[in-house]
ZAMARGU-4260 file (C-alpha; in steps of 0.2 Angstrom, whole numbers, plus 5000, padded with zeros to 4 digits):
<rodrens>
0) 4683/4846/4830 | 4698/4855/4837 | 4698/4858/4856 | 4704/4875/4862 | 4717/4877/4874
5) 4713/4885/4890 | 4722/4902/4884 | 4711/4902/4868 | 4695/4901/4879 | 4698/4918/4887
10) 4696/4934/4878 | 4713/4943/4873 | 4708/4958/4883 | 4705/4946/4898 | 4722/4938/4895
15) 4731/4955/4894 | 4723/4961/4910 | 4728/4944/4918 | 4746/4947/4913 | 4746/4965/4919
20) 4739/4960/4935 | 4752/4946/4937 | 4766/4958/4932 | 4761/4972/4945 | 4759/4957/4958
25) 4777/4952/4954 | 4784/4969/4955 | 4775/4972/4972 | 4783/4957/4979 | 4800/4961/4973
30) 4799/4979/4981 | 4792/4972/4997 | 4805/4958/4998 | 4819/4971/4993 | 4813/4982/5009
35) 4813/4967/5021 | 4829/4961/5015 | 4838/4978/5015 | 4831/4982/5032 | 4842/4968/5038
40) 4858/4966/5027 | 4871/4979/5024 | 4881/4973/5009 | 4897/4981/5004 | 4899/4987/4986
45) 4914/4988/4976 | 4917/4997/4958 | 4900/5003/4958 | 4900/5018/4949 | 4901/5024/4931
50) 4918/5030/4934 | 4925/5014/4941 | 4917/5004/4927 | 4925/5017/4913 | 4907/5020/4907
55) 4898/5037/4905 | 4880/5039/4911 | 4872/5037/4894 | 4879/5020/4892 | 4867/5005/4890
60) 4870/4991/4903 | 4865/4973/4904 | 4871/4963/4920 | 4876/4945/4920 | 4875/4935/4937
65) 4884/4919/4937 | 4870/4908/4943 | 4851/4909/4943 | 4845/4915/4960 | 4830/4927/4964
70) 4840/4934/4981 | 4855/4937/4971 | 4845/4947/4958 | 4837/4958/4973 | 4854/4961/4980
75) 4861/4965/4963 | 4847/4977/4960 | 4848/4986/4976 | 4866/4989/4974 | 4862/4996/4957
80) 4849/5007/4963 | 4860/5014/4978 | 4874/5017/4966 | 4864/5027/4953 | 4867/5013/4940
85) 4853/5006/4930 | 4843/4993/4939 | 4843/4975/4931 | 4824/4975/4932 | 4823/4990/4921
90) 4820/4988/4903 | 4833/4989/4888 | 4822/4999/4876 | 4835/5000/4862 | 4836/4982/4863
95) 4818/4977/4865 | 4821/4968/4881 | 4810/4970/4896 | 4824/4967/4908 | 4842/4972/4910
100) 4851/4955/4915 | 4853/4937/4912 | 4861/4922/4921 | 4877/4913/4916 | 4869/4897/4923
105) 4857/4890/4936 | 4858/4878/4951 | 4849/4861/4949 | 4844/4847/4962 | 4837/4848/4980
110) 4851/4859/4988 | 4855/4869/4973 | 4872/4862/4971 | 4872/4856/4953 | 4874/4870/4940
115) 4868/4869/4923 | 4877/4881/4911 | 4868/4885/4895 | 4865/4899/4883 | 4853/4912/4891
120) 4839/4916/4879 | 4840/4935/4883 | 4859/4934/4878 | 4856/4925/4862 | 4842/4940/4858
125) 4854/4954/4863 | 4868/4947/4852 | 4856/4946/4837 | 4850/4964/4840 | 4868/4969/4843
130) 4874/4962/4827 | 4858/4970/4817 | 4864/4988/4825 | 4882/4984/4819 | 4877/4981/4801
135) 4866/4996/4800 | 4877/5008/4807 | 4893/5012/4795 | 4901/5026/4806 | 4914/5018/4818
140) 4912/5031/4832 | 4892/5030/4831 | 4894/5010/4832 | 4904/5011/4848 | 4890/5023/4856
145) 4877/5010/4852 | 4886/4995/4860 | 4879/4986/4874 | 4890/4984/4890 | 4889/4967/4899
150) 4893/4970/4917 | 4897/4955/4928 | 4891/4955/4945 | 4898/4944/4959 | 4890/4941/4975
155) 4898/4933/4989 | 4889/4926/5004 | 4901/4926/5019 | 4916/4933/5010 | 4928/4919/5015
160) 4938/4903/5008 | 4934/4886/5012 | 4944/4872/5021 | 4954/4862/5010 | 4951/4843/5011
165) 4939/4847/5025 | 4926/4834/5031 | 4914/4846/5037 | 4915/4863/5026 | 4913/4879/5034
170) 4894/4880/5033 | 4894/4900/5033 | 4908/4902/5020 | 4908/4906/5002 | 4917/4894/4992
175) 4921/4888/4974 | 4904/4881/4971 | 4888/4888/4969 | 4882/4895/4985 | 4866/4886/4990
180) 4850/4894/4997 | 4852/4886/5014 | 4870/4894/5015 | 4863/4911/5011 | 4849/4910/5023
185) 4863/4906/5036 | 4874/4920/5030 | 4858/4932/5030 | 4855/4927/5048 | 4872/4927/5056
190) 4883/4937/5045 | 4872/4951/5037 | 4886/4963/5035 | 4899/4950/5027 | 4891/4951/5010
195) 4900/4958/4996 | 4894/4964/4979 | 4908/4967/4967 | 4904/4975/4949 | 4917/4969/4936
200) 4924/4977/4922 | 4912/4978/4906 | 4914/4964/4893 | 4919/4972/4877 | 4906/4966/4864
205) 4914/4979/4851 | 4929/4969/4849 | 4920/4952/4851 | 4909/4956/4836 | 4923/4964/4825
210) 4934/4949/4829 | 4920/4935/4825 | 4909/4934/4811 | 4900/4918/4817 | 4885/4922/4829
215) 4888/4906/4838 | 4906/4910/4840 | 4902/4927/4847 | 4891/4920/4860 | 4903/4906/4865
220) 4917/4919/4866 | 4907/4931/4877 | 4902/4917/4889 | 4920/4911/4890 | 4926/4928/4894
225) 4912/4931/4906 | 4917/4915/4916 | 4935/4920/4916 | 4931/4937/4924 | 4920/4928/4937
230) 4933/4916/4942 | 4946/4930/4942 | 4935/4940/4954 | 4933/4925/4965 | 4952/4922/4965
235) 4955/4940/4970 | 4942/4941/4983 | 4941/4925/4992 | 4958/4917/4988 | 4963/4899/4988
240) 4955/4886/5000 | 4964/4887/5017 | 4976/4873/5020 | 4974/4864/5037 | 4990/4868/5046
245) 4994/4850/5050 | 4993/4846/5031 | 5003/4861/5028 | 5017/4857/5041 | 5017/4838/5035
250) 5021/4844/5017 | 5035/4856/5022 | 5043/4842/5033 | 5043/4831/5018 | 5050/4843/5005
255) 5066/4838/4998 | 5076/4855/5005 | 5069/4851/5022 | 5075/4833/5021 | 5092/4837/5015
260) 5094/4849/5030 | 5088/4836/5042 | 5099/4823/5036 | 5113/4835/5036 | 5110/4841/5055
265) 5111/4823/5059 | 5128/4819/5050 | 5135/4835/5058 | 5129/4834/5076 | 5127/4815/5077
270) 5109/4818/5084 | 5096/4803/5081 | 5084/4807/5066 | 5069/4807/5076 | 5074/4821/5087
275) 5081/4831/5072 | 5064/4828/5064 | 5054/4833/5081 | 5064/4849/5080 | 5060/4853/5062
280) 5042/4849/5067 | 5043/4861/5081 | 5050/4874/5070 | 5036/4873/5057 | 5023/4873/5071
285) 5031/4890/5079 | 5031/4898/5062 | 5016/4893/5053 | 5000/4902/5054 | 4983/4896/5055
290) 4970/4908/5047 | 4953/4907/5053 | 4940/4918/5045 | 4929/4918/5061 | 4945/4927/5069
295) 4946/4939/5055 | 4928/4944/5057 | 4931/4946/5075 | 4945/4957/5071 | 4935/4967/5058
300) 4922/4971/5073 | 4936/4975/5085 | 4946/4986/5073 | 4930/4995/5067 | 4927/4998/5084
305) 4945/5004/5088 | 4947/5015/5072 | 4932/5025/5076 | 4939/5030/5093 | 4957/5033/5088
310) 4956/5040/5071 | 4946/5052/5061 | 4945/5040/5045 | 4955/5030/5034 | 4959/5035/5017
315) 4964/5022/5004 | 4973/5026/4987 | 4976/5016/4972 | 4966/5000/4978 | 4956/4999/4961
320) 4973/4994/4953 | 4976/4982/4967 | 4959/4974/4963 | 4964/4972/4945 | 4981/4964/4948
325) 4975/4951/4961 | 4965/4943/4946 | 4980/4939/4938 | 4995/4939/4950 | 5001/4932/4967
330) 5002/4948/4977 | 5017/4951/4990 | 5013/4968/4999 | 5029/4976/5005 | 5022/4991/5016
335) 5034/5003/5027 | 5033/5000/5045 | 5028/5014/5057 | 5019/5006/5071 | 5012/4990/5077
340) 4995/4995/5070 | 5002/4992/5053 | 5000/4973/5055 | 4981/4976/5057 | 4978/4991/5047
345) 4982/4984/5030 | 4972/4968/5032 | 4958/4978/5038 | 4958/4989/5023 | 4960/4974/5010
350) 4946/4966/5019 | 4934/4980/5017 | 4939/4982/4999 | 4934/4965/4994 | 4952/4958/4994
355) 4959/4942/5003 | 4968/4947/5020 | 4987/4942/5017 | 4997/4930/5029 | 5009/4942/5037
360) 5026/4940/5043 | 5028/4946/5061 | 5042/4945/5073 | 5042/4932/5086 | 5042/4946/5100
365) 5024/4947/5095 | 5019/4929/5099 | 5013/4934/5117 | 5002/4923/5126 | 4984/4924/5120
370) 4988/4939/5108 | 5000/4928/5097 | 4988/4915/5095 | 4974/4927/5090 | 4986/4935/5077
375) 4991/4918/5071 | 4972/4914/5068 | 4971/4932/5060 | 4985/4926/5047 | 5001/4930/5056
380) 5016/4919/5054 | 5030/4921/5066 | 5049/4924/5062 | 5065/4925/5071 | 5075/4941/5070
385) 5090/4932/5064 | 5092/4915/5056 | 5111/4914/5058 | 5119/4898/5065 | 5103/4888/5061
390) 5102/4881/5044 | 5087/4869/5049 | 5076/4883/5054 | 5082/4893/5039 | 5076/4879/5027
395) 5060/4876/5036 | 5055/4895/5036 | 5060/4896/5017 | 5049/4880/5013 | 5035/4887/5022
400) 5035/4905/5013 | 5038/4894/4996 | 5022/4884/5001 | 5012/4900/5003 | 5017/4906/4986
405) 5014/4890/4977 | 4997/4889/4984 | 4991/4906/4979 | 4991/4915/4996 | 4995/4933/4997
410) 5008/4937/5009 | 5013/4953/5018 | 5030/4958/5025 | 5039/4974/5031 | 5053/4978/5019
415) 5062/4989/5032 | 5062/4974/5044 | 5058/4984/5060 | 5047/4999/5064 | 5055/5016/5059
420) 5058/5026/5075 | 5062/5043/5065 | 5048/5044/5053 | 5061/5041/5039 | 5059/5025/5027
425) 5074/5014/5034 | 5086/5006/5023 | 5078/4990/5017 | 5081/4972/5024 | 5083/4958/5010
430) 5081/4942/5020 | 5061/4939/5017 | 5064/4947/4999 | 5078/4935/4995 | 5067/4920/5001
435) 5054/4927/4989 | 5066/4928/4974 | 5071/4909/4977 | 5053/4904/4978 | 5050/4912/4961
440) 5065/4903/4954 | 5059/4886/4960 | 5041/4889/4952 | 5038/4903/4940 | 5020/4897/4935
445) 5010/4911/4943 | 5019/4929/4940 | 5022/4938/4957 | 5019/4956/4960 | 5027/4966/4975
450) 5017/4980/4980 | 5024/4994/4989 | 5012/5002/5003 | 5014/5019/5012 | 5006/5019/5028
455) 5004/5037/5034 | 4999/5042/5052 | 4997/5060/5058 | 5002/5054/5075 | 5008/5035/5080
460) 5003/5026/5095 | 5021/5023/5100 | 5027/5042/5099 | 5032/5043/5116 | 5042/5026/5117
465) 5050/5031/5100 | 5057/5047/5109 | 5063/5038/5123 | 5072/5024/5113 | 5079/5039/5103
470) 5087/5047/5117 | 5096/5032/5122 | 5084/5021/5133 | 5082/5003/5131 | 5069/4997/5120
475) 5054/4989/5131 | 5048/4973/5128 | 5033/4970/5121 | 5019/4964/5134 | 5002/4958/5134
480) 4999/4973/5146 | 5001/4985/5131 | 4984/4981/5125 | 4977/4989/5140 | 4988/5005/5138
485) 4979/5008/5122 | 4964/5013/5131 | 4973/5028/5140 | 4977/5033/5121 | 4958/5037/5117
490) 4959/5054/5126 | 4973/5059/5112 | 4969/5065/5094 | 4978/5055/5081 | 4970/5062/5065
495) 4968/5053/5049 | 4976/5037/5043 | 4982/5036/5024 | 4985/5020/5015 | 4993/5023/4997
500) 4996/5008/4987 | 5012/5012/4976 | 5016/5006/4959 | 5017/4988/4958 | 5034/4978/4953
505) 5032/4963/4942 | 5046/4950/4949 | 5047/4941/4933 | 5050/4957/4923 | 5063/4964/4935
510) 5073/4948/4936 | 5073/4946/4916 | 5082/4963/4916 | 5092/4962/4931 | 5098/4942/4929
515) 5093/4938/4910 | 5102/4921/4912 | 5098/4917/4930 | 5099/4899/4929 | 5118/4899/4928
520) 5119/4914/4941 | 5128/4911/4958 | 5122/4916/4976 | 5131/4933/4975 | 5123/4938/4959
525) 5105/4933/4966 | 5110/4943/4982 | 5115/4958/4972 | 5099/4958/4962 | 5089/4956/4979
530) 5098/4972/4984 | 5093/4981/4969 | 5075/4975/4970 | 5075/4981/4989 | 5080/4998/4985
535) 5067/4999/4971 | 5053/4995/4983 | 5057/5008/4996 | 5060/5020/4983 | 5043/5017/4976
540) 5036/5018/4994 | 5044/5036/4997 | 5037/5041/4980 | 5020/5038/4985 | 5019/5047/5003
545) 5003/5055/5010 | 5008/5074/5013 | 4996/5078/5028 | 4993/5092/5039 | 5005/5087/5053
550) 5018/5084/5040 | 5017/5102/5032 | 5015/5111/5048 | 5030/5102/5057 | 5041/5104/5041
555) 5037/5124/5041 | 5040/5126/5060 | 5055/5115/5061 | 5064/5126/5047 | 5062/5141/5057
560) 5076/5146/5070 | 5066/5145/5086 | 5052/5134/5080 | 5041/5149/5080 | 5032/5158/5067
565) 5017/5170/5063 | 5001/5163/5056 | 5002/5173/5041 | 5020/5167/5037 | 5015/5149/5042
570) 5000/5149/5030 | 5010/5156/5016 | 5024/5143/5020 | 5012/5129/5019 | 5004/5135/5002
575) 5023/5135/4995 | 5027/5118/5001 | 5010/5111/4993 | 5014/5120/4976 | 5032/5112/4976
580) 5025/5095/4980 | 5012/5096/4968 | 5022/5103/4953 | 5038/5095/4958 | 5044/5076/4951
585) 5034/5066/4964 | 5019/5063/4956 | 5014/5048/4966 | 5011/5057/4982 | 4994/5062/4989
590) 4992/5080/4996 | 4980/5086/5009 | 4967/5097/5001 | 4960/5107/5016 | 4963/5126/5017
595) 4980/5133/5026 | 4969/5138/5041 | 4960/5121/5042 | 4977/5113/5041 | 4985/5124/5055
600) 4969/5121/5065 | 4971/5101/5064 | 4989/5101/5067 | 4987/5112/5082 | 4975/5100/5089
605) 4985/5084/5086 | 5002/5090/5091 | 4997/5103/5105 | 5004/5118/5097 | 5004/5135/5106
610) 4994/5150/5099 | 4997/5167/5107 | 4988/5182/5098 | 4997/5199/5097 | 4993/5216/5090
615) 5004/5212/5074 | 4997/5193/5072 | 4995/5176/5079 | 5012/5167/5084 | 5011/5149/5082
620) 5026/5139/5092 | 5032/5123/5099 | 5039/5119/5115 | 5056/5108/5115 | 5046/5092/5119
625) 5034/5094/5105 | 5048/5100/5093 | 5055/5083/5096 | 5039/5074/5092 | 5036/5085/5076
630) 5053/5079/5068 | 5044/5063/5066 | 5031/5070/5055 | 5043/5081/5046 | 5054/5066/5042
635) 5040/5058/5033 | 5040/5070/5019 | 5057/5080/5019 | 5063/5070/5005 | 5051/5077/4994
640) 5059/5094/4996 | 5077/5089/4996 | 5082/5095/4979 | 5072/5112/4981 | 5081/5112/4997
645) 5098/5110/4991 | 5096/5122/4976 | 5090/5135/4989 | 5105/5132/5001 | 5118/5135/4986
650) 5108/5151/4980 | 5108/5158/4997 | 5127/5156/5000 | 5132/5164/4983 | 5129/5182/4975
655) 5124/5175/4959 | 5125/5158/4950 | 5123/5151/4932 | 5112/5136/4930 | 5126/5125/4925
660) 5134/5128/4943 | 5118/5123/4951 | 5117/5107/4941 | 5135/5103/4945 | 5132/5105/4964
665) 5116/5095/4965 | 5124/5082/4953 | 5139/5079/4966 | 5128/5079/4981 | 5115/5068/4973
670) 5121/5050/4976 | 5123/5053/4995 | 5105/5060/4997 | 5099/5047/4986 | 5106/5034/4997
675) 5099/5041/5013 | 5082/5047/5007 | 5079/5034/4993 | 5075/5046/4979 | 5069/5039/4962
680) 5079/5049/4948 | 5093/5041/4938 | 5109/5052/4939 | 5108/5055/4920 | 5090/5062/4921
685) 5096/5075/4935 | 5100/5089/4923 | 5082/5090/4917 | 5075/5089/4934 | 5086/5102/4942
690) 5083/5115/4928 | 5064/5111/4930 | 5065/5115/4948 | 5076/5129/4948 | 5064/5137/4935
695) 5049/5134/4945 | 5057/5142/4960 | 5061/5157/4951 | 5043/5157/4945 | 5037/5157/4962
700) 5048/5171/4968 | 5058/5160/4980 | 5075/5163/4970 | 5076/5177/4957 | 5083/5176/4939
705) 5088/5188/4925 | 5104/5178/4915 | 5109/5170/4932 | 5101/5166/4948 | 5103/5174/4965
710) 5093/5175/4982 | 5081/5188/4986 | 5086/5203/4996 | 5085/5199/5015 | 5072/5212/5018
715) 5060/5204/5006 | 5047/5190/5013 | 5054/5179/4998 | 5070/5178/5007 | 5062/5170/5022
720) 5055/5157/5012 | 5071/5153/5004 | 5078/5151/5020 | 5066/5139/5026 | 5066/5128/5011
725) 5085/5128/5012 | 5084/5123/5031 | 5075/5107/5027 | 5091/5098/5023 | 5102/5107/5037
730) 5102/5091/5048 | 5108/5080/5035 | 5122/5091/5028 | 5128/5093/5045 | 5128/5075/5048
735) 5138/5073/5032 | 5151/5085/5037 | 5154/5077/5054 | 5158/5060/5045 | 5170/5071/5033
740) 5178/5079/5048 | 5180/5062/5057 | 5189/5054/5042 | 5200/5069/5038 | 5206/5069/5057
745) 5207/5051/5058 | 5212/5043/5041 | 5213/5025/5048 | 5198/5024/5056 | 5187/5009/5052
750) 5169/5009/5046 | 5162/5002/5062 | 5172/5015/5073 | 5168/5029/5061 | 5148/5026/5062
755) 5150/5025/5082 | 5161/5040/5083 | 5150/5051/5071 | 5133/5046/5081 | 5142/5051/5098
760) 5148/5067/5091 | 5131/5071/5083 | 5123/5067/5101 | 5136/5079/5109 | 5132/5093/5097
765) 5114/5090/5100 | 5116/5091/5118 | 5127/5107/5119 | 5118/5117/5106 | 5100/5111/5110
770) 5097/5103/5093 | 5078/5097/5095 | 5080/5081/5083 | 5084/5065/5090 | 5087/5057/5072
775) 5101/5069/5071 | 5112/5056/5079 | 5103/5040/5073 | 5117/5028/5069 | 5109/5020/5054
780) 5109/5037/5045 | 5128/5039/5047 | 5128/5020/5041 | 5120/5025/5024 | 5131/5040/5021
785) 5147/5030/5025 | 5141/5016/5014 | 5138/5028/5000 | 5156/5036/5002 | 5163/5018/5001
790) 5154/5015/4984 | 5162/5030/4975 | 5178/5028/4964 | 5194/5027/4975 | 5195/5027/4993
795) 5184/5033/5007 | 5196/5046/5011 | 5197/5053/4993 | 5178/5054/4991 | 5177/5063/5008
800) 5191/5075/5003 | 5182/5079/4986 | 5165/5081/4994 | 5172/5092/5008 | 5171/5109/5000
805) 5154/5106/4992 | 5147/5103/5010 | 5156/5118/5017 | 5150/5129/5004 | 5132/5128/5009
810) 5134/5128/5028 | 5134/5141/5040 | 5151/5146/5045 | 5148/5145/5064 | 5140/5127/5065
815) 5154/5122/5052 | 5168/5127/5066 | 5157/5119/5080 | 5157/5103/5071 | 5177/5104/5067
820) 5179/5108/5087 | 5169/5093/5092 | 5178/5082/5079 | 5195/5089/5085 | 5190/5085/5103
825) 5186/5067/5100 | 5202/5063/5089 | 5213/5071/5104 | 5206/5058/5116
</rodrens>
């Protein structure tokens, strides 16, 4: 007699009813748990849309989570629901599955620390069904539409790395092992806003099935790809384990290069080796960061509060490409430097977009009491402004940076060295860059990518101090009291901030082209490669500027004779500048989308412009103080319009011109504008670019064209547009003419004397003729032009003589005469 099992003892209808009740209870439990859970936690979702996953809304999606965890599934399901994606607990009808997820593995043991990896039964069934669909569908395009998209979901509880070789692991951190249930509970309680959900790029089953015929090999390949994706996501978001500072310092002191530097100083100075070692230890301690994610979280709270009071929002562009790059490259962020806020802004943006905050090179002047320690714990490492005369310090710093790279940390340093007081991108400094290159040459195991970043402000916190420094006053030393001065700025409007990530530069590929046989190259060749690399980085920064409301209004107003314009003309000029920027050769820049009226309203609010209504129109104007402040905003974007401005200057000064005349004129001046404004085009490509710009200006009606090009008649409104665009480069042209005049009046003048004399002459002209532009007499701009002159064939005097008539023909005769008189007076002294 066969005994019936318990299941067989009950009628099938009762079994079916019981299963339905059980399923409904489980669904009810899931919904209730979800409501309670998400009442408390506020996870950050990344790449959570069809667009970011490169899928259309009809795609079949199955999710894969790295470990079996019901709470992870709850979080993933809610993330999908909020993002408008199919939920993991929904069915996959085409594949006959009641759920749309599977786990890569599941934890075992009392504390959930052991992870068992095995094939998911659902995954095996999905591959079986997918192969059946593959075999029954002959049309290739139809096959692709029937393919399942496997989307990895990574969930990070705590979103921070672990401590390397720590006795007591950071109990609230995410790390490279499975996150236990106990840690998740702690993260839920103490850090409900520091939970991050990252949707990975879908696994391509189409290619897997087409490349492997054997079913088991297909599954193993899919599992391997999935594990690689999860590991790459963790590396990009969490980063490597944080080294103990003492361990890192000991590693630096025992490195070969530092030991050689210590022994050399002992030999040269005769100092006891113990004292020199102590000195090296002091240097390493002075330099090294001590990053703590507790402090990072503190800054996250602090900065969120600060941004909400200072700015109207932070716009980020290009971050998705950075996330992809972080999975395969060591990242070195090289932003422009506009404000002390830059140090905090980029780290904040990266942290909020699921990327590891970098270790940041900061000037020693910021190592203030209390603040310096906090910044060090947030990731700052400190450096002196100059390494000259201290070979030991240089070697310790060099080795510290090398350790950062080989341990996998992302690093940030400002390619300009110091903050730009003028709003222009400064000539690059190569110190940190050369150390990066030397580190790369020592160890090329992991590829390094340099990431240019543009930071755009509508108003900088230091605007008043910048104006004081440019007018000749001494730079005020940083002080801890500066923190309290920030509170007084809350009454001002600072608009929006933009962070644009530019085109990344792979260091290995660049060095392969620049120094293909670098093993045998000397110091001079490497320095030359670093100079080329630095110029390429600042060029890419300038190619990704943010054209904002204050930039457009400032540029339009400063292009008028008296910084005054009717509202109608201002709106037309704003629209013209935007069209030129959108259709011009700078494709990486971002442009404000607001209407011209909204742009004027925003700029008026931030800058404080005056609007006076008249019967004929509203007149908008800036007083002299506002005009000086606006030069900063105008300089942010003036390079975008440099070539159209040169074309307009030439056309305005001639009755008619052939295209060849315009091309020759721009080509002769281009090397000098490229040096100052970091323009991106090679000289051999310039002819095509000038032709396109000239044709486009004629389409817009700014210049007229039949067989030849000419300016519109002065009574037409288009002539005003032509003049305003031409005026964008007026200050640059006038600075060039000052230098040329000094060279011709004093042929034997040295480069240093020339740069000093040019700056003083410009300051004199600015004071006498009321030029409201403090960067007009900025010495670094004269230095760029003088260096560009010296790089031309022949002597500097020969280059100046050749350039003089080209500059003179596009200048107002009165201004030219004023410059020659000022130069003559200086030569007579």
